[in-house]
N, CA, C and O atoms as a GROMACS GRO file, in nm:
protein
  280
    1MET      N    1  13.259  -9.068 -25.746
    1MET     CA    2  13.185  -9.173 -25.630
    1MET      C    3  13.203  -9.127 -25.480
    1MET      O    4  13.298  -9.104 -25.406
    2ASN      N    5  13.079  -9.125 -25.471
    2ASN     CA    6  13.033  -9.059 -25.347
    2ASN      C    7  13.110  -9.082 -25.203
    2ASN      O    8  13.166  -9.192 -25.210
    3SER      N    9  13.136  -9.010 -25.058
    3SER     CA   10  13.164  -9.084 -24.966
    3SER      C   11  13.066  -9.194 -24.920
    3SER      O   12  13.122  -9.280 -24.852
    4GLN      N   13  12.976  -9.205 -24.934
    4GLN     CA   14  12.867  -9.328 -24.959
    4GLN      C   15  12.876  -9.410 -24.980
    4GLN      O   16  12.880  -9.506 -24.903
    5GLU      N   17  12.886  -9.407 -25.111
    5GLU     CA   18  12.916  -9.546 -25.230
    5GLU      C   19  13.104  -9.585 -25.159
    5GLU      O   20  13.147  -9.692 -25.116
    6GLN      N   21  13.168  -9.465 -25.169
    6GLN     CA   22  13.290  -9.537 -25.077
    6GLN      C   23  13.290  -9.630 -24.987
    6GLN      O   24  13.332  -9.745 -24.971
    7GLU      N   25  13.247  -9.571 -24.947
    7GLU     CA   26  13.212  -9.639 -24.759
    7GLU      C   27  13.167  -9.757 -24.760
    7GLU      O   28  13.194  -9.842 -24.675
    8CYS      N   29  13.074  -9.775 -24.882
    8CYS     CA   30  12.971  -9.897 -24.903
    8CYS      C   31  13.117 -10.011 -24.969
    8CYS      O   32  13.129 -10.119 -24.911
    9GLU      N   33  13.180  -9.991 -25.042
    9GLU     CA   34  13.254 -10.056 -25.101
    9GLU      C   35  13.342 -10.106 -25.046
    9GLU      O   36  13.380 -10.210 -25.098
   10GLU      N   37  13.428 -10.052 -24.894
   10GLU     CA   38  13.518 -10.059 -24.836
   10GLU      C   39  13.454 -10.158 -24.717
   10GLU      O   40  13.528 -10.246 -24.672
   11GLN      N   41  13.322 -10.146 -24.666
   11GLN     CA   42  13.239 -10.217 -24.604
   11GLN      C   43  13.268 -10.361 -24.652
   11GLN      O   44  13.331 -10.449 -24.594
   12PHE      N   45  13.199 -10.364 -24.787
   12PHE     CA   46  13.192 -10.490 -24.850
   12PHE      C   47  13.310 -10.588 -24.882
   12PHE      O   48  13.307 -10.708 -24.908
   13GLU      N   49  13.423 -10.491 -24.872
   13GLU     CA   50  13.547 -10.593 -24.926
   13GLU      C   51  13.557 -10.642 -24.771
   13GLU      O   52  13.551 -10.762 -24.743
   14ARG      N   53  13.571 -10.547 -24.677
   14ARG     CA   54  13.588 -10.603 -24.508
   14ARG      C   55  13.505 -10.750 -24.547
   14ARG      O   56  13.574 -10.846 -24.517
   15MET      N   57  13.401 -10.778 -24.592
   15MET     CA   58  13.272 -10.908 -24.561
   15MET      C   59  13.358 -10.983 -24.646
   15MET      O   60  13.406 -11.071 -24.574
   16GLN      N   61  13.403 -10.995 -24.762
   16GLN     CA   62  13.476 -11.046 -24.875
   16GLN      C   63  13.593 -11.110 -24.783
   16GLN      O   64  13.587 -11.232 -24.769
   17GLN      N   65  13.674 -11.056 -24.733
   17GLN     CA   66  13.778 -11.105 -24.675
   17GLN      C   67  13.774 -11.184 -24.549
   17GLN      O   68  13.852 -11.269 -24.505
   18ALA      N   69  13.642 -11.124 -24.493
   18ALA     CA   70  13.662 -11.182 -24.326
   18ALA      C   71  13.577 -11.282 -24.322
   18ALA      O   72  13.556 -11.338 -24.214
   19GLY      N   73  13.485 -11.340 -24.486
   19GLY     CA   74  13.469 -11.467 -24.483
   19GLY      C   75  13.510 -11.516 -24.600
   19GLY      O   76  13.443 -11.588 -24.673
   20GLY      N   77  13.621 -11.479 -24.619
   20GLY     CA   78  13.718 -11.577 -24.684
   20GLY      C   79  13.678 -11.626 -24.862
   20GLY      O   80  13.721 -11.716 -24.934
   21MET      N   81  13.572 -11.510 -24.883
   21MET     CA   82  13.518 -11.547 -25.041
   21MET      C   83  13.539 -11.426 -25.107
   21MET      O   84  13.501 -11.315 -25.069
   22SER      N   85  13.613 -11.459 -25.231
   22SER     CA   86  13.648 -11.386 -25.343
   22SER      C   87  13.561 -11.291 -25.442
   22SER      O   88  13.599 -11.189 -25.499
   23SER      N   89  13.429 -11.355 -25.447
   23SER     CA   90  13.300 -11.316 -25.535
   23SER      C   91  13.193 -11.257 -25.480
   23SER      O   92  13.138 -11.319 -25.389
   24THR      N   93  13.145 -11.138 -25.516
   24THR     CA   94  13.032 -11.101 -25.475
   24THR      C   95  12.910 -11.227 -25.485
   24THR      O   96  12.830 -11.242 -25.392
   25ALA      N   97  12.907 -11.310 -25.603
   25ALA     CA   98  12.827 -11.422 -25.567
   25ALA      C   99  12.818 -11.497 -25.455
   25ALA      O  100  12.713 -11.528 -25.399
   26GLN      N  101  12.937 -11.528 -25.419
   26GLN     CA  102  12.971 -11.631 -25.308
   26GLN      C  103  12.932 -11.604 -25.157
   26GLN      O  104  12.913 -11.675 -25.058
   27LEU      N  105  12.930 -11.428 -25.194
   27LEU     CA  106  12.880 -11.362 -25.010
   27LEU      C  107  12.759 -11.340 -25.030
   27LEU      O  108  12.700 -11.309 -24.926
   28VAL      N  109  12.688 -11.343 -25.131
   28VAL     CA  110  12.555 -11.337 -25.164
   28VAL      C  111  12.462 -11.452 -25.115
   28VAL      O  112  12.355 -11.472 -25.058
   29GLY      N  113  12.587 -11.527 -25.181
   29GLY     CA  114  12.529 -11.696 -25.160
   29GLY      C  115  12.504 -11.761 -24.992
   29GLY      O  116  12.416 -11.841 -24.958
   30ALA      N  117  12.607 -11.701 -24.907
   30ALA     CA  118  12.665 -11.762 -24.854
   30ALA      C  119  12.525 -11.697 -24.713
   30ALA      O  120  12.468 -11.756 -24.621
   31TYR      N  121  12.521 -11.558 -24.764
   31TYR     CA  122  12.439 -11.522 -24.652
   31TYR      C  123  12.278 -11.542 -24.648
   31TYR      O  124  12.212 -11.545 -24.545
   32VAL      N  125  12.230 -11.555 -24.776
   32VAL     CA  126  12.083 -11.681 -24.872
   32VAL      C  127  12.109 -11.777 -24.710
   32VAL      O  128  12.069 -11.764 -24.594
   33THR      N  129  12.186 -11.862 -24.776
   33THR     CA  130  12.234 -11.983 -24.700
   33THR      C  131  12.184 -11.931 -24.552
   33THR      O  132  12.067 -11.900 -24.531
   34ALA      N  133  12.281 -11.927 -24.458
   34ALA     CA  134  12.245 -11.848 -24.342
   34ALA      C  135  12.117 -11.795 -24.296
   34ALA      O  136  12.069 -11.818 -24.185
   35GLU      N  137  12.070 -11.731 -24.378
   35GLU     CA  138  11.986 -11.637 -24.386
   35GLU      C  139  11.832 -11.772 -24.335
   35GLU      O  140  11.764 -11.773 -24.232
   36ALA      N  141  11.827 -11.858 -24.448
   36ALA     CA  142  11.717 -12.013 -24.475
   36ALA      C  143  11.725 -12.047 -24.343
   36ALA      O  144  11.623 -12.034 -24.275
   37ALA      N  145  11.868 -12.106 -24.273
   37ALA     CA  146  11.866 -12.157 -24.187
   37ALA      C  147  11.852 -12.113 -24.078
   37ALA      O  148  11.832 -12.197 -23.990
   38ASN      N  149  11.857 -11.973 -24.039
   38ASN     CA  150  11.826 -11.915 -23.942
   38ASN      C  151  11.644 -11.920 -23.953
   38ASN      O  152  11.604 -12.021 -23.896
   39PHE      N  153  11.593 -11.882 -23.979
   39PHE     CA  154  11.478 -11.876 -24.046
   39PHE      C  155  11.397 -12.035 -24.012
   39PHE      O  156  11.284 -12.043 -23.964
   40GLU      N  157  11.467 -12.130 -24.042
   40GLU     CA  158  11.439 -12.272 -24.028
   40GLU      C  159  11.459 -12.296 -23.855
   40GLU      O  160  11.400 -12.380 -23.787
   41LEU      N  161  11.552 -12.205 -23.812
   41LEU     CA  162  11.564 -12.249 -23.683
   41LEU      C  163  11.459 -12.161 -23.582
   41LEU      O  164  11.437 -12.209 -23.471
   42PHE      N  165  11.393 -12.028 -23.620
   42PHE     CA  166  11.320 -11.932 -23.571
   42PHE      C  167  11.184 -12.012 -23.600
   42PHE      O  168  11.100 -11.984 -23.515
   43ASN      N  169  11.146 -12.093 -23.684
   43ASN     CA  170  11.038 -12.140 -23.732
   43ASN      C  171  11.054 -12.270 -23.611
   43ASN      O  172  10.965 -12.286 -23.528
   44GLN      N  173  11.142 -12.334 -23.614
   44GLN     CA  174  11.147 -12.452 -23.477
   44GLN      C  175  11.136 -12.426 -23.338
   44GLN      O  176  11.090 -12.507 -23.257
   45VAL      N  177  11.184 -12.302 -23.309
   45VAL     CA  178  11.166 -12.234 -23.163
   45VAL      C  179  11.007 -12.170 -23.194
   45VAL      O  180  10.932 -12.211 -23.105
   46ALA      N  181  10.982 -12.141 -23.226
   46ALA     CA  182  10.827 -12.065 -23.233
   46ALA      C  183  10.727 -12.244 -23.214
   46ALA      O  184  10.686 -12.295 -23.110
   47GLY      N  185  10.718 -12.287 -23.331
   47GLY     CA  186  10.692 -12.451 -23.283
   47GLY      C  187  10.692 -12.479 -23.136
   47GLY      O  188  10.597 -12.469 -23.059
   48ILE      N  189  10.828 -12.521 -23.110
   48ILE     CA  190  10.840 -12.555 -22.937
   48ILE      C  191  10.783 -12.444 -22.834
   48ILE      O  192  10.738 -12.497 -22.733
   49ASN      N  193  10.774 -12.330 -22.834
   49ASN     CA  194  10.689 -12.250 -22.764
   49ASN      C  195  10.528 -12.214 -22.753
   49ASN      O  196  10.454 -12.153 -22.675
   50THR      N  197  10.516 -12.295 -22.892
   50THR     CA  198  10.363 -12.295 -22.873
   50THR      C  199  10.307 -12.433 -22.838
   50THR      O  200  10.193 -12.454 -22.797
   51GLN      N  201  10.427 -12.546 -22.863
   51GLN     CA  202  10.412 -12.684 -22.767
   51GLN      C  203  10.404 -12.632 -22.641
   51GLN      O  204  10.303 -12.680 -22.590
   52ALA      N  205  10.461 -12.554 -22.561
   52ALA     CA  206  10.528 -12.535 -22.442
   52ALA      C  207  10.402 -12.486 -22.381
   52ALA      O  208  10.344 -12.545 -22.290
   53ALA      N  209  10.352 -12.353 -22.448
   53ALA     CA  210  10.204 -12.299 -22.378
   53ALA      C  211  10.100 -12.387 -22.376
   53ALA      O  212  10.033 -12.381 -22.273
   54GLN      N  213  10.050 -12.504 -22.495
   54GLN     CA  214  10.001 -12.611 -22.517
   54GLN      C  215   9.949 -12.668 -22.374
   54GLN      O  216   9.839 -12.661 -22.319
   55LEU      N  217  10.111 -12.746 -22.327
   55LEU     CA  218  10.134 -12.802 -22.260
   55LEU      C  219  10.078 -12.729 -22.144
   55LEU      O  220   9.970 -12.758 -22.093
   56GLN      N  221  10.175 -12.606 -22.095
   56GLN     CA  222  10.088 -12.527 -21.965
   56GLN      C  223   9.991 -12.549 -21.993
   56GLN      O  224   9.972 -12.668 -21.972
   57ASP      N  225   9.851 -12.475 -22.058
   57ASP     CA  226   9.718 -12.504 -22.024
   57ASP      C  227   9.668 -12.617 -21.976
   57ASP      O  228   9.598 -12.621 -21.874
   58LEU      N  229   9.714 -12.756 -22.076
   58LEU     CA  230   9.703 -12.854 -21.985
   58LEU      C  231   9.715 -12.903 -21.873
   58LEU      O  232   9.638 -12.992 -21.837
   59ILE      N  233   9.830 -12.849 -21.780
   59ILE     CA  234   9.881 -12.855 -21.692
   59ILE      C  235   9.751 -12.810 -21.578
   59ILE      O  236   9.682 -12.882 -21.506
   60VAL      N  237   9.753 -12.648 -21.598
   60VAL     CA  238   9.646 -12.599 -21.531
   60VAL      C  239   9.498 -12.668 -21.525
   60VAL      O  240   9.432 -12.669 -21.421
   61GLN      N  241   9.454 -12.725 -21.650
   61GLN     CA  242   9.325 -12.823 -21.673
   61GLN      C  243   9.332 -12.927 -21.592
   61GLN      O  244   9.234 -12.949 -21.521
   62GLN      N  245   9.438 -13.006 -21.586
   62GLN     CA  246   9.497 -13.115 -21.507
   62GLN      C  247   9.427 -13.078 -21.375
   62GLN      O  248   9.317 -13.119 -21.336
   63GLN      N  249   9.544 -12.959 -21.288
   63GLN     CA  250   9.521 -12.945 -21.142
   63GLN      C  251   9.360 -12.912 -21.141
   63GLN      O  252   9.281 -12.966 -21.062
   64LEU      N  253   9.326 -12.822 -21.233
   64LEU     CA  254   9.178 -12.796 -21.172
   64LEU      C  255   9.092 -12.904 -21.187
   64LEU      O  256   8.995 -12.894 -21.111
   65LEU      N  257   9.092 -13.007 -21.260
   65LEU     CA  258   9.013 -13.109 -21.263
   65LEU      C  259   9.104 -13.235 -21.078
   65LEU      O  260   9.058 -13.316 -20.997
   66ILE      N  261   9.174 -13.203 -21.091
   66ILE     CA  262   9.198 -13.319 -20.960
   66ILE      C  263   9.203 -13.231 -20.863
   66ILE      O  264   9.260 -13.288 -20.769
   67GLY      N  265   9.153 -13.044 -20.811
   67GLY     CA  266   9.148 -12.979 -20.731
   67GLY      C  267   8.964 -13.036 -20.701
   67GLY      O  268   8.917 -13.038 -20.587
   68ARG      N  269   8.896 -13.072 -20.803
   68ARG     CA  270   8.737 -13.094 -20.846
   68ARG      C  271   8.753 -13.204 -20.748
   68ARG      O  272   8.702 -13.202 -20.636
   69LEU      N  273   8.835 -13.314 -20.801
   69LEU     CA  274   8.772 -13.461 -20.774
   69LEU      C  275   8.810 -13.499 -20.608
   69LEU      O  276   8.795 -13.615 -20.568
   70ARG      N  277   8.849 -13.412 -20.537
   70ARG     CA  278   8.955 -13.445 -20.399
   70ARG      C  279   8.844 -13.414 -20.322
   70ARG      O  280   8.851 -13.418 -20.200
   0.00000   0.00000   0.00000
């Protein structure tokens, strides 16, 4: 085993210990679950940002209309 492989093994063992997981499958499963949750949150934030931008555009349009009606 070369030094890079050894380093990977040691890092993987540290991750297993830190996460309290005994198997590679558990560690990978926890990672996939967390990544799916993060992606869902990212999509929610992107949707909220889109809505905020649309509302800001609407505010500008309404302000222009109010200015024309004065």
